[in-house]
C-alpha positions in Angstrom: 0.0 0.0 0.0 2.9 2.3 -0.2 5.4 3.2 -2.9 8.7 5.0 -2.1 7.5 7.6 0.5 3.8 7.5 -0.5 1.2 5.8 1.6 -2.3 5.2 0.1 -5.5 5.0 2.2 -8.2 4.0 -0.2 -10.1 1.5 2.0 -12.3 1.8 5.0 -10.5 2.8 8.2 -10.2 -0.3 10.3 -7.6 -2.1 12.5 -5.5 -2.5 9.3 -4.4 1.2 9.4 -1.9 0.3 12.1 -0.1 -2.0 9.7 -0.7 0.0 6.5 -0.6 3.6 7.6 0.7 4.1 11.1 3.8 1.8 11.0 5.0 3.2 7.7 4.5 6.8 8.9 6.4 6.0 12.1 9.2 4.4 10.1 9.5 7.4 7.9 9.4 9.7 10.9 12.3 7.8 12.5 14.5 7.5 9.4 17.3 10.0 8.5 15.5 11.5 5.5 13.8 14.9 5.5 12.2 14.0 2.1 8.4 14.5 2.5 6.1 11.6 2.9 2.8 11.7 1.0 -0.4 10.3 2.5 -3.1 9.9 -0.2 -6.7 9.8 1.1 -9.5 8.4 -1.0 -11.6 6.8 1.7 -15.2 6.7 2.8 -14.1 6.7 6.4 -14.7 3.9 8.9 -13.9 3.1 12.5 -13.5 6.0 14.9 -11.9 3.7 17.4 -9.3 2.6 14.9 -8.7 6.0 13.3 -8.8 8.6 16.1 -5.3 7.7 17.4 -3.9 8.1 13.9 -5.4 11.6 13.8 -3.6 12.5 17.0 -0.4 11.0 15.7 -0.6 13.0 12.5 -1.3 16.2 14.4 2.1 15.8 16.0 4.0 14.4 13.0 7.6 15.8 13.2 8.7 15.6 9.6 7.3 17.0 6.3 4.0 15.3 5.4 1.8 16.0 2.4 -1.8 14.8 2.7 -3.6 14.7 -0.7 -7.3 14.0 -1.1 -7.9 12.5 -4.5 -11.7 12.2 -4.8 -13.1 12.1 -1.3 -12.2 11.9 2.4 -15.4 11.1 4.2 -16.3 10.7 7.9 -13.2 9.4 9.8 -11.0 10.2 6.8 -12.1 13.9 7.1 -10.8 13.7 10.7 -7.5 12.5 9.4 -7.4 15.4 7.0 -8.2 17.9 9.7 -5.4 16.5 11.8 -2.8 18.5 9.8 -4.5 21.9 10.4 -2.2 23.2 13.1 1.0 21.3 12.2 3.5 23.4 10.2 5.1 20.2 8.9 2.0 19.2 7.0 0.6 20.5 3.7 -2.9 19.3 2.8 -4.2 19.6 -0.7 -7.0 18.3 -2.9 -8.3 18.5 -6.5 -11.1 20.9 -7.5 -13.5 18.0 -7.6 -12.6 16.6 -4.2 -15.0 16.6 -1.3 -15.3 15.7 2.4 -18.2 14.6 4.6 -18.6 15.5 8.2 -21.3 13.8 10.3 -22.0 12.6 13.7 -21.5 8.9 14.6 -23.6 5.9 13.9 -25.1 3.9 16.7 -26.7 0.5 16.5 -29.0 -0.2 19.5 -31.2 -2.9 18.2 -32.5 -5.3 20.9 -30.6 -3.6 23.8 -31.9 -3.3 27.3 -32.8 0.3 28.1 -29.9 0.8 30.6 -27.4 -0.7 28.1 -28.8 1.5 25.4 -28.4 4.5 27.6 -24.8 3.5 28.3 -24.1 3.1 24.6 -25.6 6.5 23.8 -23.6 8.2 26.6 -20.4 6.6 25.2 -21.3 7.7 21.6 -22.1 11.2 22.8 -18.6 11.4 24.3 -17.1 10.2 21.1 -19.1 12.7 19.1 -17.9 15.5 21.4 -14.3 14.5 21.0 -14.7 14.6 17.2 -16.5 18.0 17.4 -13.7 19.4 19.6 -11.0 18.0 17.2 -12.6 19.8 14.3 -12.9 23.0 16.3 -9.2 22.8 17.4 -7.8 21.9 14.0 -9.9 23.8 11.5 -11.6 27.2 11.1 -15.0 25.6 11.5 -16.8 27.5 14.3 -18.8 25.8 17.0 -22.0 27.4 15.6 -21.3 26.0 12.1 -20.5 22.6 13.4 -23.5 22.4 15.7 -25.8 23.6 12.8 -24.7 20.7 10.7 -24.2 18.1 13.4 -27.3 16.1 12.7 -26.9 16.2 8.9 -24.5 14.9 6.2 -22.3 18.0 5.8 -20.5 17.9 2.4 -17.7 20.4 1.7 -16.2 20.8 -1.7 -12.6 22.0 -2.4 -13.2 25.8 -2.1 -15.2 25.2 1.1 -12.5 22.9 2.5 -9.9 25.6 1.9 -12.1 28.3 3.5 -12.5 26.1 6.6 -8.8 25.2 6.8 -9.3 21.5 6.0 -6.8 21.9 3.1 -4.0 24.4 2.3 -4.3 24.4 -1.4 -6.3 23.2 -4.4 -4.2 21.3 -6.9 -4.2 23.1 -10.3 -5.8 26.2 -8.8 -3.4 27.4 -6.1 -0.2 26.2 -7.8 2.8 28.4 -7.3 
């Protein structure tokens, strides 16, 4: 899943990101090269449990890292993209046709006892608040904007992504 110093995430985010994304990033961070690593995102998202640690890792990445959205970075993949927002080592870009999706979490409560369902909902509310705060801390999305869209599927296209500091440049538009 990687070639030279390029890592590709074009699957669902799952426990496999440890092997395919985290370990290569960590190895590149620990090597002697200052050549940038490129992380290509083209993912519909996936597991918050498996992806959120990677977002925090990316937020503190100590070497040059380019994150490129090809077509889309949805759900948890959008969180990974936001991770670079305050890190001066990271440059995030996308194509004019690229988009992201931000939404609250999914919960399956079928056939749960009421107290169990309440516990699951409380847990998921905490996760949703962690994600909300991550976006507020790492982008220019305001609390009011986030809260307005929290119960909806919020799609942002390239120009909106740049305006909200989810990306730094649009490939082919903002080229130097």
